[in-house]
C-alpha angles and dihedrals in degrees: 000000000000116000143143095246117030095184093054094047093045089050090054095051093041092054092044097048106024091241115148132221112267097177135353146182132154087266102045138015127186123199124196137190090207096246103077103287109116132170123202128203120195131187114242120189110231091016113187119200119232117258108228132222087013122067102221086113102017124214118257095214141342126233124199122196122194115219129196087206107032095184093052094047091048090050091050092049091051091047089052092054107275119141124220110219120216093241108082113169124200137028101307097272087101126054119193115211134171118230120225090273092051099255112144117233134167137230116203141180091201 
């Protein structure tokens, strides 16, 4: 995942998901869940956050996280620094949030 500060973004996702750091430098941090699912965060000079839902600066990827308690996971994400955009598509089983680097991701009870 491109970003300006890999350690900060990895800290956000680690706290949100319980993943732990596998490897880290100031340029790149990898998180793992220990069973083959890893996320990587790399520093990019001049990083520009995606503009969701528009595509002026398109998203690089999209992560979805299933939550047993959607409200609690949303509250945790917001406490950790996520932002909830006004545009929320769907029937409420999906919540779109923006991580601290501006990448959109979803929480779902589906």
